[in-house]
C-alpha positions as CSV (number, residue, x, y, z in Angstrom):
1,M,190.4,18.3,54.1
2,E,191.3,18.7,50.4
3,P,188.7,19.0,47.7
4,V,188.0,16.0,45.5
5,T,189.4,16.5,42.0
6,I,188.4,14.9,38.8
7,D,191.7,12.9,38.9
8,D,190.5,11.5,42.3
9,R,187.3,10.4,40.7
10,R,189.2,8.7,37.8
11,R,191.4,6.9,40.3
12,E,188.4,5.7,42.3
13,L,186.7,4.5,39.1
14,R,189.8,2.7,38.0
15,N,190.2,1.1,41.4
16,L,186.6,-0.2,41.4
17,L,186.9,-1.6,37.9
18,D,190.1,-3.3,38.8
19,Q,188.5,-4.9,41.9
20,I,185.5,-6.1,39.9
21,E,187.9,-7.6,37.3
22,A,189.9,-9.4,40.0
23,H,186.9,-10.8,41.8
24,P,184.0,-11.1,39.3
25,S,181.9,-13.6,41.3
26,R,181.4,-11.2,44.2
27,D,178.3,-9.1,44.6
28,W,179.3,-5.7,43.3
29,S,175.9,-4.0,43.2
30,S,176.7,-1.0,45.3
31,E,180.1,-0.6,43.6
32,R,178.4,-0.8,40.2
33,A,176.0,2.0,41.2
34,R,179.0,4.1,42.3
35,I,180.7,3.4,38.9
36,V,177.7,4.8,37.1
37,V,177.8,8.0,39.2
38,L,181.6,8.4,38.7
39,Q,181.2,7.9,34.9
40,Q,178.5,10.6,34.8
41,M,180.6,13.0,36.9
42,I,183.7,12.4,34.6
43,A,181.6,12.8,31.5
44,A,180.0,16.0,32.7
45,H,183.5,17.4,33.6
46,E,184.9,16.5,30.2
47,K,181.9,18.0,28.4
48,Q,182.3,21.2,30.4
49,A,186.0,21.3,29.7
50,A,185.3,20.9,26.0
51,G,183.1,24.0,26.2
52,T,179.9,22.4,25.0
């Protein structure tokens, strides 16, 4: 099994956002919660990469 990279997380986030955009009337509650987690992970990575 390969480790999950930040690019994998960005792709997952993009995929979820695209799905929500394509089908906005569906209940996306769990996916929206995952989006929040992914955004936090990406932000933390970018903050760490910036050295702050």
